N, C-alpha and C positions, 0 to 999 in steps of 0.2 A: 553333395555326395559324401557318404561316410568314409572317413579316412581309415586306412588299414591299421589295425592295432599292432601288427607284427613289426619286428625289426627287419631291416633289409637283409641282414645276414641270417642264413638258416643252415642247418646241418642235417644230414640224412640220419634216420633213426639208427642205422647200423653204426653210426659214428658217435653215438651218445657218450660212450665211455672214453672218447678221445678228447684231447684238450680243445679241439675245435668247437666243442659244444659251448664253451664258456666265452661269451663275447662281452664287449663293453657297452655301456649305455651311452647314448649321444650326450656330448658335453653341453650342447646348446640348450637342452631342455632337461632340467633336473628331474629325476624320477620321483614320483610320489610313493610314499611308503604305506604299506598296509599290514594289518595283523589279523590273526584269527580271533574271533569273538564267540566261541562256543559257549553254550549254557552249561552251568554247573549242574551235576545230577542231584536228584532229591535223595534224602537219607532213606535207606531201606533197613527195616529191622529184620534180621535173620541171623542164623548161625554163621559165624565168620570163618574164613580160612585165608591163608596167606599165599601170595604169589610173588616170586622173585622175578623182577624184570631183567631178562637176559639182553644180549646185544640186539640192537635194532638195525636191520639193513634198510637202506633207503635208496630208491632210484637215484642214480648219480646226477642226472640232469636236474631233477626236481629238488635235490637236497640243498641247493644254494638258495640265495634270496631272490632269484629270478622266478617269475611266474611262467611256468612251462605251458606252451600251446602246441598241439599236435595236429597237423593236417596231412592225412594219409601217411606216407612214410617220412614226412619231414617234421623235424622238431625245431621249434623256435622259442624265443622268449617274448612275452608281451612287451611292447615298447613303452618306455617311460613309466614303468610300474615295478615295484619290488616289495617283498615282504620286509618287515622291520628287522628281521634276523633270518638266518638260514632256515628254510622250511623244516628241515629235520630237527633243528633245535626247538622250534616252536611246537612241532608235533609232539616231541617228547614231553614238553612242559604241559601241554593240554592232555596228554595221556595220563599223567599223574593226577591232574584235576578230575578226570573222568572216573578215577577209581577212589576218590576221596570219600564217597558214600557207597553203601552197599556191602554185601557180605564178602566180596573179594577184596582183600586188603593188599595193595601193591607195595612191595618193598624193593629197595635198590640193592644191587650186589654190594656186599661188604657191610651191610647193616647187621647189627647184632641179632642173633636168633635164627633158628632153622625154619624155612618155609615149607609149605605143603607141596607147592608146585613151582616149576620153572617155565616162564613164558618167553618165547622167542617170536619176534615179529619181522616180517619182510614187507616193507611198503613198496609194492611193485609198480604202482601207478599213482601219480598225484598230479593231475594235468587237466587242462582245458582241451577237450577233444572237438576239433572243428570238422566233424564228420559230414556236415552238409556244406562245406566250403568256407573260405576265409572271411566271407562277408556275413555269414549267418551266425546267430547266437550259438555259442559252444555248449557242449555237455560236460560238466565237471565230473571227472572219474577219480575215485579213490579206491584202490584195490590193495588189500592187506592179506598176506598169508600168515596164518597163526599156527604155532606149535605149542602145545601145553604138555609138559612132562612131569609125572609124579616124582617128587624128590625122595625116592627110595631106591635101593639097589635094583637095577633092571626094571625101573618103573615104566609103566605104559606111557606112550606118547599119542596124543590125539591132535589131529590137524584139520584145518578148514581154510577156505579162502572167502573173505568177506569183500564184496564188491558193491559200491554205492555209486549211483549216477544221479546227478541233479542238473536239470536243464536251466541254464542261465536265461534270464528274462530278456536280455538284449546283448548285442555285441559291443558292450562298453565295459570298461573296468569297473565302473560304479555298480554294474549288475553282476559281473563275473566274480568279484570278491565275496559278496554275500552268498553266492552259489557255492563257492569253496567252503565258506563257513558252515552252510547247511549240510554239505556232503561230509565234512569232517565230523560234525556233531553226530550225524546218523551213523557214521562208521565207528566212532568210539562208543556210541551207545550199543550198537550191535556187537562190538567186541566185548564190552562188559557183560552183556547178556549171555553171550556164548561161553565166556569164561565161567560165569556163575552156574550156567546149566551143566557145563562139563565138569568143572572142578568141585562143585558143591554137592553133586549127587553120586560121586564115585568113591 
């Protein structure tokens, strides 16, 4: 019989923003650490423009080093598995990598020089969705709301929501982590493409 991946302690989705969402891992079994391993983008030759990376909002439950699993209205962490660092930190590092090639050049706030655009991100979902029950292989969901504002007085703002879903091959951490990597890779690729299409043609 397949063991349940979830911790015994769970919290309702409405309580995600409360401290009850953060639970401890079992001391008897040290958690294995995982990281994102997305592919670096290929260099693209085109006219460049600059984008300032604004504040990044991140779903509170998913921002930690716990791997979030959702079953219906219940939010849990996958048992004995963690990211090597808080998911929000790793996401921001991979975001920078995703913009290392291509016409949209990402710069941080405080860097010297004026940019053409300001980008704000809200990572609203970053989770394993057990929509077919706790024993079935989950669907990895990454959902990002993007706002791109032209850096001029009263500049226009363009917004979109990018949602990626990747089916894990099995209800095991060894299959769930690669599915997260695939979902994040596609999400950042789609983000880069939308930024280029929006900022490079206006």
